[in-house]
C-alpha positions in Angstrom: 0.0 0.0 0.0 1.1 3.6 -0.7 -0.8 5.0 2.2 -2.7 4.1 5.4 -6.4 3.8 4.8 -7.2 3.2 8.4 -9.7 5.7 10.0 -8.2 7.9 12.7 -10.3 6.5 15.5 -9.1 3.0 14.6 -5.5 4.2 14.7 -6.1 5.5 18.3 -7.6 2.1 19.3 -4.6 0.4 17.8 -2.2 2.5 19.8 -4.2 1.8 23.0 -4.1 -2.0 22.2 -0.3 -1.8 21.7 0.1 -0.1 25.1 -2.0 -2.7 26.8 -0.1 -5.5 25.2 3.3 -4.1 26.3 2.0 -3.6 29.9 0.4 -7.1 30.1 2.8 -9.3 28.2 6.2 -7.6 28.0 6.7 -5.3 31.0 6.6 -8.3 33.5 9.6 -9.8 31.7 11.7 -6.6 32.0 13.7 -5.9 35.1 12.9 -2.3 34.4 11.0 -0.7 31.5 11.1 3.1 31.4 8.4 5.6 30.7 7.4 7.0 27.4 8.2 3.9 25.3 6.8 3.2 21.8 6.5 -0.4 20.6 5.5 -1.0 17.0 4.0 -4.5 16.7 5.1 -5.5 20.2 3.9 -9.1 19.7 7.1 -9.6 17.7 9.4 -8.8 20.6 11.0 -11.8 22.3 12.6 -11.6 25.8 14.4 -14.4 27.6 16.4 -14.3 30.9 17.2 -11.5 33.3 18.1 -8.8 34.1 16.9 -6.8 31.0 16.7 -3.1 31.4 15.2 -0.7 28.8 15.4 3.0 29.7 12.9 5.9 29.2 11.5 6.9 25.8 12.7 3.8 23.9 11.4 3.1 20.4 11.2 -0.6 19.4 10.1 -1.4 15.9 9.4 -4.9 14.7 8.0 -6.8 11.6 6.7 -10.3 11.4 9.8 -11.5 9.7 12.2 -9.4 11.7 11.6 -9.9 15.4 13.5 -8.0 18.1 15.1 -10.5 20.5 16.8 -9.7 23.8 18.3 -12.9 25.3 20.4 -13.7 28.3 21.9 -17.2 28.5 24.6 -17.6 31.2 26.2 -20.5 33.0 26.4 -18.3 36.2 23.8 -16.4 38.1 26.3 -13.6 38.7 26.9 -12.9 35.0 24.8 -11.9 32.0 22.5 -9.0 31.6 21.4 -6.4 29.1 21.1 -2.7 30.1 19.9 -0.2 27.5 19.8 3.5 28.3 17.3 6.3 27.6 16.0 7.5 24.2 17.3 4.4 22.3 16.0 3.0 19.0 15.8 -0.7 18.2 14.8 -1.4 14.6 13.4 -4.6 13.1 15.6 -7.7 13.4 17.9 -6.4 16.2 19.3 -9.2 18.3 21.1 -8.7 21.6 22.5 -11.8 23.4 24.4 -11.8 26.6 26.3 -14.2 28.7 28.7 -11.8 30.5 27.0 -8.4 30.3 26.0 -5.8 27.7 25.7 -2.1 28.6 24.3 0.4 26.0 24.3 4.1 26.7 21.7 6.8 26.0 20.5 8.0 22.6 21.8 4.9 20.8 20.4 3.7 17.5 20.5 0.1 16.3 19.5 -0.3 12.7 17.8 -3.3 11.1 19.3 -6.7 11.8 22.1 -5.4 14.0 23.5 -8.2 16.2 25.3 -7.5 19.5 26.7 -10.6 21.3 29.2 -10.9 24.2 29.8 -14.6 23.7 31.0 -17.1 21.0 28.1 -19.5 22.2 30.3 -22.5 21.4 33.9 -23.3 22.3 36.3 -24.0 19.4 37.3 -27.4 20.7 34.1 -28.2 22.8 31.2 -27.7 20.4 28.8 -28.9 23.2 29.8 -25.9 25.4 26.6 -23.7 25.3 28.4 -20.4 26.1 32.0 -20.6 25.0 34.3 -17.6 25.5 32.5 -14.4 26.7 33.5 -10.9 27.7 31.3 -7.8 28.5 30.4 -5.2 25.8 30.2 -1.5 26.6 28.6 0.8 24.1 28.7 4.5 24.9 26.2 7.3 24.4 24.8 8.4 21.1 26.3 5.4 19.2 24.7 4.5 15.8 25.1 0.8 14.8 24.4 0.3 11.1 22.2 -2.2 9.2 23.4 -5.8 9.7 26.5 -4.8 11.8 27.8 -7.3 14.3 29.4 -6.2 17.6 31.4 -9.1 19.2 32.5 -10.0 22.7 34.7 -7.7 24.8 34.3 -4.7 22.6 34.0 -1.1 23.8 32.5 1.5 21.4 33.0 5.2 22.4 30.5 8.0 22.5 29.0 9.3 19.3 30.7 6.7 17.1 29.1 5.2 14.0 29.4 1.6 12.9 28.9 1.1 9.2 26.4 -1.4 7.7 27.6 -5.0 7.8 30.7 -4.1 9.8 32.1 -6.7 12.2 33.4 -5.1 15.3 36.0 -7.3 17.0 38.1 -4.6 18.7 37.5 -1.3 20.5 36.3 1.7 18.6 37.3 5.1 20.1 34.8 7.9 20.7 33.8 10.2 17.8 34.8 7.7 15.1 33.3 6.2 12.0 34.2 2.5 11.6 33.5 0.1 8.7 34.6 -3.2 7.3 35.3 -6.7 8.4 37.0 -6.5 10.8 35.8 -3.0 11.4 38.5 -0.2 11.2 38.2 3.5 11.8 37.8 5.1 8.4 36.9 8.7 9.5 36.5 11.0 12.5 33.5 12.9 13.6 34.1 16.7 13.8 33.3 17.5 17.5 33.2 21.2 16.6 30.0 20.7 14.7 26.8 20.7 16.7 25.2 17.3 17.2 21.5 16.7 17.9 20.6 13.5 19.8 17.3 11.6 20.2 17.0 13.2 23.6 17.0 16.7 22.0 14.3 15.6 19.6 12.1 14.2 22.4 12.5 17.4 24.4 10.9 19.4 21.6 7.8 21.1 23.1 4.5 19.7 22.0 6.1 16.9 20.1 3.3 14.5 21.0 0.6 17.0 19.9 2.3 17.4 16.5 2.3 13.7 15.9 -1.4 13.5 16.7 -2.1 16.4 14.4 -0.1 14.8 11.6 -2.1 11.6 12.0 -5.4 13.5 11.8 -4.3 15.2 8.6 -2.9 12.0 7.0 -6.0 9.9 7.9 -8.6 12.6 7.2 -11.5 11.3 5.1 -10.6 7.6 5.7 -13.6 5.4 6.4 -14.1 1.9 7.8 -15.5 0.6 4.5 -12.7 2.2 2.6 -10.1 0.6 4.8 -11.7 -2.8 4.5 -12.0 -2.4 0.8 -8.3 -1.6 0.6 -7.4 -4.8 2.5 -9.7 -7.1 0.6 -9.9 -5.6 -2.8 -6.8 -3.4 -3.3 -6.5 -1.3 -6.5 -3.8 0.7 -8.1 -3.1 3.9 -6.1 -3.8 2.2 -2.7 
């Protein structure tokens, strides 16, 4: 479809249902789930193990074929854990798996199919070992991890850095760097003299919620229930 044919009142009901679903099915599995979250299709989020922390104003987007999975699988009660800061974005297909501990700062963005894992999940010589070698991962504030990138065990990524699409990060990336490749190498630096706007800055914009609601009303104006059903059952060119 080229546009959303859903009536505005159905859009509001859909948003209320999503909120109920998160509170009823997902929030009990988080050690902490912050305020102001947005989950798109939350029924495609999978959580396993604890502790899992997701900070304030998180945005989590999923699709049926690209679930978001946060998993802790450890051979020790004292290790393992996922902590994600405030104002973070998780796109479809993001997987985060921990055996030692993964800490992600504020304002981070993880693009589609990014994979963050602090373990090999099998030993080289003992393939029956369910964990293998593991080491904690630390990702700083305002880090952008590109489409399909992989962040491996023991890595630290500094504040404001960008990891390119399909990069494989096996060693530390310093702050204010752009890294790409397999294995990922620093290919450029970020100019710290230029102003940088974060997701927190965007969320702090006055009346942001009101603007979104007004945009929805304008975009869905004139839509009817029959028109929406017709577009689902009997789509035509231009839908």
